[in-house]
N, C-alpha and C positions, 0 to 999 in steps of 0.2 A: 718715277718722280717726274712732274712735270717741268720744274725748274732746273734739273738736275744739269745741264750743261749752258744753263743761261743765268744771267746776272739778276738775282732777285734780294729782297731785303725781307726780314722778320723782325716781329717785335718780340721784345724782352719787357717781361713786368717784374717788378722787385716784390716780392710775397713774403709773407709771414711763414714761417715751419714751426719749429720748436718754441717756445716760451723765450722770447729775446733774440730769435734767431732769425736771419732774411736770407732767400736765396732768389737770383735770376731763374724767371721761368719764361721759356723760348716758346713762342707761338710761330708756325710759318702759314698764313692764310693761304697761300699760294698752293701748297700741296695738302692742306687741310690736315696738318700733322703738328707733334711737338719737335722741338730742337734735340737733335742727338749728337754723337759722334761723329756723324757724316758731314756735319755744316762747318763750314769754316770761316770765322770771322776775319775778313779782311780790312774792315772799317768800321767806324761806330758814328753815329748822328744822328739829327732829329729828324732830318728829311734826305732826299736824294742830292739836294744842294751841297750838304754837309760833306757827303762822300761820293762822288762821282766815280765810275770805275775809269773814266780817261778824262784828265783836266789838263787843259794848254791849248796851244795853237798848232794845228797840223798845216804844213804849206805843202802843196801839191800842184802839178801840172794840168791836171784834168778837171773839169768840170763834174764828173760823175764818179770820182774815187768812193770807194767802197774800203771799211775798213772792218776786217774780220778776226776775231779774237776766239782762241778757244784755250782752255785751262786744264791740264792732266793732272790728276791728283794720284799719286803713290805714297804709299806706307813708307815711312822715314826711319831707319834703324842707326843710331848715333854708333859710328865705329868705334869711338872711344869710351870705355868703360870707366867709371870713378862716380865719386862722390862730390859733387860740385854743389852741395846744398850752401855752402858758404858762400858763394859766388853771387 
């Protein structure tokens, strides 16, 4: 996938399914595919200004500072077993 290690956005459309039922349908134009379990939502917004990956002020001593960011995603297994449906 082109955007696998890069921040990018995709679109979600509220679509009718069975009579009276609706579902969000995710579309990733960067990679020309539908959204599936490989995608992780970290923010929702109308455009980039609503959910930038970095917000705020960074103070540095250099005019040529560069921020490098990487994210590693690993499967999560909950060490605590039990029914938490009431929470």
